[in-house]
C-alpha positions, 0 to 999 in steps of 0.5 A: 535536527540537523546533524552536530557539526564538528565545531559544536560537538563535545564527545563525553567519556564517562562512567554509566553507572547509576551512582554517575547518573546525576553527574552525567545528566548534568554535564549533558544539560550544561553542554546543551545550554550553552549551545553544544552538542553532547556525543556519547556512546549511548546515543546510538543503540545499534547492536550491529556497530561495535562500540569501539567503532562508535567511539572512534567515530564520535571522537573524530567528529568532536572538536571538544572532549570531556573524559571523567577518570573517576572509576580509575581505582576499584571500590571493593575487595576483588573489583577490577578498576575500569579501563575504558575511560582512560583507554578512550582518552588515549584514542582522543589524545592520538587523534589530536596528535596525528589526525587532521589539520582540524583535529590537531585543534581538539580541546580536551577537558580531563575530570576526576572525582578527586584531585591528584588521585589520577597520578597514582594510575596514570602518571603520564598525566603529571603536569595536565590540568585536571579538574576535581568535582568531588562527585557533586553534579553542581561542581561538575557543571561549574568545571564544565561550563568554565572549560567551555567559556575558555576554551570554546567561546561558550556564552559567559552565564554564570554557573548558578543560573545554569543549575537553576535552570536545570532544576526547571528542566528536570521538573518540566521533563519529569512531569511530561514523562508522568503524563506520557504514562512513564513510571519512576522506574521507566524514567530512571532507566530513560535512553540517553539519546532521548533525554538529550532530545528533551534537553533540546526541545526544552532550550528550543521551546524557550526554557519553560518552567 
């Protein structure tokens, strides 16, 4: 497979916890389905590469970016809220502001679980068009689909169709993994890079059921 191009790359900055996994996987699928190349920090597992250097490289080489700020608030007493996502959003914004001619045309989608909550933690974003998904993967697909159609000229296929095809992919992928000797625990811990490869393969095979 050829290397992703700047024009078709979508950097995805989101939580990596198990609770968020259904949304992350659905967002990745939506981007692949619409003909884009999702770029995510966990796509590469080189321990010799610092995480920040990897993230900066992905941001610099992606025209589109999706940043989910859903973990900007601590859940339990004594727990720290996570700063990685807003920090990476700041890096991306600076890249668009101070980068090359091509990078100045970068497009950014900001997601949140609940509307307006981000304003308490990141008031500088007041006035930005931030989309809420309510922690629901189908809503996340709708937001990402609408944005890619509007800002990236993606094919205008309905979100309902994309969600149905995502369910088809899950059945296909799960069956294939079981036949390859994976346990349920193995499938739950499946590397993101391999999952993206499976999504691209499913599309290339004509979206088998």
